[in-house]
Structures are given as structure tokens and as C-alpha cells.
C-alpha positions in Angstrom: 0.0 0.0 0.0 1.2 3.5 -0.8 2.9 5.3 2.1 1.3 8.7 2.7 1.7 11.2 5.6 0.2 14.5 6.3 3.1 16.3 4.6 2.0 14.8 1.3 -1.5 16.3 1.8 0.0 19.6 2.7 2.3 19.6 -0.4 -0.6 18.6 -2.7 -2.8 21.5 -1.3 0.0 23.9 -1.7 0.7 22.8 -5.3 -3.0 23.0 -6.3 -3.2 26.4 -4.7 -0.2 27.7 -6.6 -1.4 26.2 -9.8 -4.6 28.3 -9.4 -2.5 31.4 -8.5 -4.4 31.6 -5.2 -2.9 33.2 -2.1 -3.2 31.5 1.3 -5.6 34.1 2.4 -7.9 33.5 -0.6 -7.8 29.7 -0.1 -8.6 30.2 3.6 -11.6 32.2 2.6 -12.8 29.6 0.1 -12.4 26.8 2.7 -13.9 28.9 5.5 -10.9 28.4 7.8 -8.2 30.7 9.1 -5.0 31.5 7.2 -3.1 29.9 10.0 -5.0 26.6 9.4 -3.8 26.7 5.7 -0.2 27.4 6.8 -0.2 24.5 9.3 -1.8 22.1 6.7 0.6 23.0 3.9 3.6 22.5 6.2 2.2 19.1 7.4 2.0 20.3 11.0 -1.6 19.0 11.4 -4.0 16.6 9.9 -6.9 18.6 8.5 -10.5 17.9 9.5 -13.0 16.3 7.2 -14.9 19.6 6.5 -11.7 21.2 5.1 -11.1 18.2 2.9 -14.6 18.3 1.5 -14.4 22.0 0.7 -10.9 21.5 -0.8 -12.3 18.7 -3.0 -15.0 21.0 -4.2 -12.5 23.9 -4.8 -9.9 21.8 -6.6 -11.9 18.9 -7.9 -9.1 16.6 -6.7 -9.9 12.9 -6.1 -6.2 12.4 -5.2 -6.6 14.7 -2.2 -9.5 12.5 -0.8 -7.5 9.3 -1.4 -4.4 10.7 0.4 -6.5 11.9 3.3 -8.1 8.5 3.6 -4.7 6.9 4.1 -3.5 9.6 6.6 -6.5 10.1 8.8 -6.5 7.5 11.7 -9.7 8.8 13.3 -12.4 6.6 11.8 -15.1 9.0 12.9 -13.6 11.7 10.7 -13.4 9.4 7.7 -17.0 8.3 8.2 -18.1 11.9 8.5 -16.2 12.7 5.3 -17.8 9.8 3.5 -21.3 10.9 4.5 -20.5 14.4 3.2 -18.9 13.2 0.0 -21.9 11.0 -0.9 -23.5 14.3 -2.1 -20.7 14.8 -4.6 -19.2 11.4 -5.6 -20.7 8.1 -4.4 -17.7 6.2 -5.7 -15.3 8.2 -3.5 -17.6 7.8 -0.5 -17.9 4.1 -0.9 -14.1 3.9 -1.3 -13.7 5.6 2.1 -16.2 3.4 3.8 -14.6 0.2 2.3 -11.3 1.4 3.7 -12.8 1.9 7.1 -14.4 -1.5 7.0 -11.1 -3.2 6.0 -9.1 -1.4 8.7 -11.8 -2.3 11.3 -11.8 -5.9 10.4 -8.0 -6.1 10.4 -8.1 -4.8 14.0 -11.0 -7.1 15.1 -13.3 -4.1 15.5 -16.5 -5.9 14.2 -18.9 -3.3 15.6 -17.4 -0.5 13.5 -17.2 -2.7 10.5 -20.9 -3.7 10.8 -22.0 -0.1 11.4 -20.3 0.9 8.1 -21.7 -2.0 6.1 -25.0 -0.8 7.5 -24.2 2.7 6.0 -23.5 1.1 2.6 -26.9 -0.7 2.8 -28.6 2.7 3.4 -26.8 4.1 0.4 -27.7 1.1 -1.8 -31.4 1.3 -1.0 -31.5 5.1 -1.5 -29.8 4.9 -4.9 -30.8 1.5 -6.2 -33.9 0.4 -4.1 -32.1 -2.8 -3.2 -28.9 -4.1 -1.5 -26.7 -7.2 -1.5 -28.0 -10.1 0.6 -24.4 -10.7 1.8 -24.3 -7.3 3.4 -27.5 -7.9 5.2 -26.2 -11.3 6.4 -23.0 -9.7 7.6 -24.8 -7.1 9.6 -27.1 -9.6 11.2 -24.4 -12.1 12.1 -22.1 -9.4 13.5 -24.6 -7.6 15.6 -25.8 -10.9 17.0 -22.3 -11.5 18.3 -21.2 -8.0 19.4 -24.6 -6.9 20.9 -24.8 -3.3 19.8 -26.1 -0.6 22.1 -29.9 -0.8 21.9 -30.5 2.9 21.5 -27.8 3.3 18.9 -29.1 0.3 17.0 -32.7 1.7 17.2 -31.4 4.9 15.6 -29.8 2.9 12.8 -33.0 1.0 12.2 -34.9 4.3 12.2 -32.7 5.6 9.4 -33.1 2.3 7.5 -36.9 2.5 7.9 -37.1 6.1 6.6 -35.0 5.3 3.5 -36.8 2.0 2.9 -40.2 3.8 3.0 -39.1 6.4 0.5 -37.7 3.7 -1.8 -40.6 1.3 -1.1 -38.1 -1.4 -0.6 -38.4 -3.1 2.9 -36.5 -6.4 2.6 -33.3 -5.2 4.4 -35.3 -3.5 7.1 -37.5 -6.5 7.7 -34.6 -9.0 7.8 -32.3 -6.9 10.0 -35.0 -5.8 12.4 -36.7 -9.2 12.6 -33.4 -10.9 13.3 -32.0 -8.6 16.0 -34.6 -6.2 17.4 -36.4 -8.9 19.3 -33.2 -9.8 21.3 -32.6 -6.2 22.4 -33.8 -4.5 25.5 -35.7 -1.5 24.2 -38.1 0.7 26.3 -41.8 0.4 25.4 -41.8 3.6 23.5 -39.0 2.5 21.1 -40.3 -1.1 20.9 -43.8 -0.1 20.0 -42.5 2.4 17.4 -40.3 -0.3 15.9 -43.2 -2.8 15.7 -45.3 -0.1 14.1 -42.6 0.3 11.5 -42.3 -3.5 10.9 -46.1 -3.7 10.5 -46.0 -0.9 8.0 -43.2 -2.7 6.0 -45.2 -5.9 5.8 -48.3 -3.9 4.9 -46.6 -2.3 1.9 -45.2 -5.8 0.9 -48.8 -7.0 0.8 -48.4 -9.4 3.7 -51.4 -8.1 5.6 -51.9 -11.0 8.0 -48.3 -10.6 9.3 -48.8 -6.9 9.4 -51.9 -7.3 11.5 -50.2 -9.6 14.1 -47.3 -7.3 14.5 -49.5 -4.2 14.7 -51.5 -5.9 17.5 -48.2 -6.3 19.4 -47.4 -2.6 19.0 -50.8 -1.7 20.5 -50.4 -4.1 23.4 -46.9 -2.8 24.3 -48.2 0.8 24.3 -50.9 -0.4 26.7 -52.9 2.9 26.5 -49.8 5.0 27.1 -49.6 8.0 24.8 -46.4 8.4 22.8 -45.6 10.8 19.9 -46.3 8.0 17.5 -49.5 6.6 19.1 -51.9 8.1 16.7 -49.9 6.8 13.8 -49.9 3.3 15.3 -53.7 3.3 15.6 -54.1 4.8 12.1 -51.8 2.2 10.6 -53.6 -0.6 12.4 -56.9 0.6 11.0 -55.4 0.7 7.5 -54.2 -2.9 7.9 -57.6 -4.0 9.1 -59.3 -2.4 6.1 -57.2 -4.7 3.9 -58.6 -7.8 5.5 -61.6 -9.2 3.7 -64.0 -9.5 6.6 -66.9 -7.4 8.0 -65.4 -7.7 11.5 -62.1 -6.2 10.4 -63.8 -3.2 8.8 -65.6 -2.4 12.1 -62.3 -2.8 13.9 -60.7 -0.4 11.4 -63.4 2.2 12.1 -62.8 1.9 15.9 -59.1 2.4 15.5 -59.4 5.2 12.9 -61.6 7.0 15.4 -59.1 6.6 18.2 -56.3 8.0 15.9 -58.5 10.9 14.9 -59.3 11.7 18.6 -55.6 11.6 19.5 -54.5 13.9 16.8 -55.1 17.6 16.3 -57.0 18.8 13.2 -53.8 20.3 11.7 -52.0 16.9 11.7 -51.9 14.7 8.6 -52.9 11.7 10.6 -56.2 13.4 11.5 -57.2 13.8 7.9 -56.0 10.3 7.0 -58.1 8.8 9.8 -61.2 10.8 8.8 -60.7 9.6 5.2 -60.2 6.0 6.5 -63.5 6.1 8.4 -65.3 7.2 5.3 -63.6 4.5 3.2 -64.6 1.8 5.7 -68.2 2.8 5.6 -68.0 2.8 1.8 -66.6 -0.7 1.9 -69.4 -1.8 4.2 -71.8 -0.2 1.6 -73.0 2.3 4.2 -72.8 5.0 1.6 -74.6 7.8 3.4 -72.3 7.4 6.4 -69.3 7.5 4.0 -70.6 10.6 2.3 -71.0 12.4 5.6 -67.4 11.7 6.6 -66.1 12.7 3.2 -68.0 15.9 3.4 -66.4 16.7 6.8 -63.0 15.8 5.4 -63.3 18.0 2.3 -64.5 21.0 4.3 -61.3 20.7 6.3 -58.9 20.3 3.4 -57.7 22.9 0.9 -58.8 22.4 -2.7 -55.3 21.4 -3.8 -54.6 19.1 -0.8 -53.4 15.8 -2.2 -55.0 13.8 0.6 -58.2 14.5 -1.3 -57.1 12.0 -4.0 -57.3 9.0 -1.7 -61.0 9.7 -1.1 -61.8 10.9 -4.6 -60.9 7.5 -6.0 -63.1 5.8 -3.5 -66.0 8.3 -4.2 -65.7 7.7 -8.0 -66.0 3.9 -7.5 -68.9 4.4 -5.2 -70.8 6.5 -7.7 -70.0 3.9 -10.4 -71.5 1.2 -8.1 -74.5 3.4 -7.6 -74.8 4.0 -11.3 -74.4 7.8 -11.2 -72.3 8.2 -14.3 -72.4 12.0 -14.4 -71.2 12.4 -10.9 -68.5 9.8 -11.4 -67.2 11.7 -14.5 -67.2 15.0 -12.5 -65.1 13.4 -9.7 -62.8 11.8 -12.3 -62.0 15.3 -13.7 -61.3 16.6 -10.2 -59.0 13.6 -9.5 -57.1 14.2 -12.8 -56.6 17.8 -11.8 -55.1 16.9 -8.5 -53.0 14.1 -9.9 -51.5 16.6 -12.4 -50.3 18.6 -9.3 -49.1 15.4 -7.6 -47.0 14.5 -10.6 -45.2 17.9 -10.6 -44.6 17.6 -6.8 -43.4 14.0 -7.2 -45.9 12.8 -4.7 -44.9 9.3 -3.5 -48.5 8.0 -3.8 -48.8 9.2 -7.4 -48.4 5.8 -9.1 -50.8 4.0 -6.7 -53.5 6.6 -7.1 -53.0 6.8 -10.8 -53.6 3.1 -11.0 -56.8 3.4 -9.0 -58.0 6.2 -11.2 -57.3 4.1 -14.3 -59.4 1.3 -12.6 -62.2 3.8 -12.1 -62.1 4.9 -15.7 -62.2 1.3 -17.0 -65.0 0.4 -14.7 -67.0 3.4 -15.9 -66.4 2.5 -19.5 -67.4 -1.1 -18.8 -70.6 0.2 -17.1 -71.5 2.4 -20.0 -70.8 -0.3 -22.6 -72.0 -3.2 -20.4 -68.8 -5.0 -21.3 -66.7 -6.3 -18.3 -64.3 -8.8 -19.9 -61.6 -7.1 -21.9 -57.8 -7.4 -22.2 -57.4 -4.0 -20.5 -59.5 -5.1 -17.5 -57.6 -8.4 -17.2 -54.3 -6.5 -17.1 -55.7 -4.0 -14.5 -56.8 -6.9 -12.2 -53.3 -8.4 -12.5 -51.7 -5.1 -11.5 -54.0 -4.7 -8.5 -53.4 -8.3 -7.4 -49.7 -7.8 -7.5 -49.8 -4.6 -5.5 -50.3 -4.2 -1.7 -53.9 -3.1 -2.3 -55.6 -6.5 -1.8 -58.8 -4.8 -0.9 -59.0 -2.8 -4.2 -58.4 -6.0 -6.1 -61.2 -7.8 -4.3 -63.5 -4.8 -4.6 -62.9 -4.5 -8.4 -63.2 -8.3 -9.0 -66.5 -8.4 -7.0 -67.9 -5.5 -8.9 -67.2 -7.2 -12.2 -68.6 -10.5 -10.9 -71.8 -8.9 -9.7 -72.3 -7.1 -13.0 -71.6 -10.3 -15.0 -74.0 -12.4 -13.0 -76.7 -9.8 -12.4 -80.3 -10.9 -13.1 -80.5 -8.5 -16.1 -77.3 -10.0 -17.7 -78.4 -13.6 -17.1 -81.8 -12.7 -18.6 -80.1 -11.2 -21.7 -78.0 -14.3 -22.2 -81.1 -16.5 -22.0 
């Protein structure tokens, strides 16, 4: 391996400064440090901090500087800090720094630091590629099982993984790591209930609603009527999971938990609106249409005309009007939904693809109703897309609607 010391870094910075015809004062201003710091760095009297190296990289566009620093800096925390800053500029350099830290940690038997940095690479993988290598997940699990990480520190790592996984809609790493390790750790009830809520959410978005339900129940039991910052979210998520289970009892359970979530939240919180929308949807699923309309009216009076939360309910309302046979009202609501989805597309709303699929479903069902034709290649493709998604309830609802229309008395009579 190349031998490098801090004098080499100082000489490189001095050479790049002189090549640009910059004074030490000017460079100090660019790097937001004192002139004395530049003098000491150029003479090799001190090892610069990570912030200076990042700013120098941006000033000189020098990969060589980063690689030399990586070989000189013995403080792993400074290198990890630099890697996390450099990811904004050059992911290859950042990954190179982290790999160096991992190799150095393993060579010294520091498994904890190695695993933490593999965990960081997993975060980057999911954020940039929506997936990660299974060997990295296995290494983190096996290592943390042996070194027993600090519970609070590990809970913070899992929180970062959950947040990134949710944005990327890729939960495999989170489910595997959390499921393998979190159960063996001593977390307080607040953190344990939050983690279980996150696991339930992950399984929900993967379409495993029965597993999501069981884990969500555990989160509620651990909270045991205590109020935490995430309590309303836990109740709202549990209600949403219940609404995916094809049973009258579960829809009633969903209404109960949506109501609790709404009462816990303040009207300005998103969870309040989501709970109100959820209650309306459950009544709609139970075909208590007047109750559904009442709650949607309350919701829409509260929301602004461009609030994207409206889209969730608009798609339900459109399908309800189709079931009721009110074609004109369904068309009016479709136009409103299209208007909001145009805004959602510009804002890169994370629910855009899901709600666009539901709007397409509504349009096809309306066309099928008007033409009295419910078996087409387009409808078959649509059903396949819904079945593959996490929206099992929408698949069942659409399939049942088609079934009822195909085997209605009037259709059977026309076939006879």
C-alpha cells in the first residue's frame, strides 16, 4: 500500500493552490478556515478535519486529495463523517472511504465499527438502487448478534433504514435486520412499539397483511394505553391494515381504531385527515354509503382544494358512484381527481403511481358500465396489476364489482 503522511497532503494542497494562483488568504476564505490553518496544513504540521477536505475537494476537484486523506486520517469518525458528506458529490469516493474503514476495522478485530459501516452502505444502496446485496444484510445480522450493539444506537440505525426504505418502497433489508436482531434487544416500550409499528408498515406495503396485523397488535399491546408521539400513527396504521382484510369484523375494527387515531390527533396533523378519510372508506366498503358521504364531506370541508389527501378519497368516491350507477357524478369526480394528480406529478408525490392506477381502474369500470362489457384485455391487465400490489382490498372490490355485473339478473336474462 502507498505510504502517505500529512506532509504529502500539505504539499498537494500547496501545489494546487499555486497552480490556481491563489494566495493562502484567498484559499482560507474559500475553505472557511483561518490563514493559520492553511499554513499548518501546507507545512504538514496538522491533519486537516473532514470539513476542510470536503471543501478543498470542491475547490480543486481533486480525487487524489481524498484518497491521500483516507490513508493519513487515523480517526475513523472523521473518515465516516467525510464519506457521508462526499456522498452528495461522488458516491464512488464515499464508498471507497467506507470500504477502507471496514477493512481497517476488520484487520483490528473491530467488528462493531465494520458492521456499522456495512449498514451505512446498505442505506446508500437502498436510497440509490432500491435494493442491496444479501451478503451485506447477512454480515450485519451475524455481526450484531455477536457484538450486541447498544440498543439505543441500533434503534437509531433502524430508524434511518426504515425512513429510507419507506421512501424507496423497498423493505427487505429493514424486515430482515429488524426481525433478526430487534427482538433480542432491550428497548423501552416507546421505542419497541415504534419499531413494531414500522415493521407492521413494512409488511403492509409488501402485501403481507396478515403478518402486518399480528405485529400491529403487538405494538398496540406494548403501548398499553400510554400516549407516545407515534401513538396516533400506530392506531391509524392498524386501522389501515384492518381495512385490507376481507371481513366485516375487520372493517368495524378499522373504524374503531381510525376513530381513536383521529381523537388523539389535532386537526392540523396529517394523521387526523387520514383517519377521517379512512373512516369514510370503511363505511363505503361496508356499503353504508350515506355514512361514507357524511365523513367525506367533513374531510373536504377541512382540506384545501389542492390538498393531495383528497385524491385518496376521490378514487373511493368515484368507484362508489359507479356502483350506484351515477355516471355523471363519477365523471365529475374523475375530472377533479385528474386535476389533483397533475399537481401530484409535478410535486413527485410518493403516492402518485398508486392513485393513478386506481383512477385508471375507475375509468375502465365506468367505460365497462356504459358499454355493459366487463371482460376485456385491459380489465384483465388491470386486475393483474391490482393483485400484484399491496392493495388487496382494491383487487377484491374490483373483482367483486365485475362478478356482480356479469352475473346480475339482467345480464343472465339477456344471455337467456
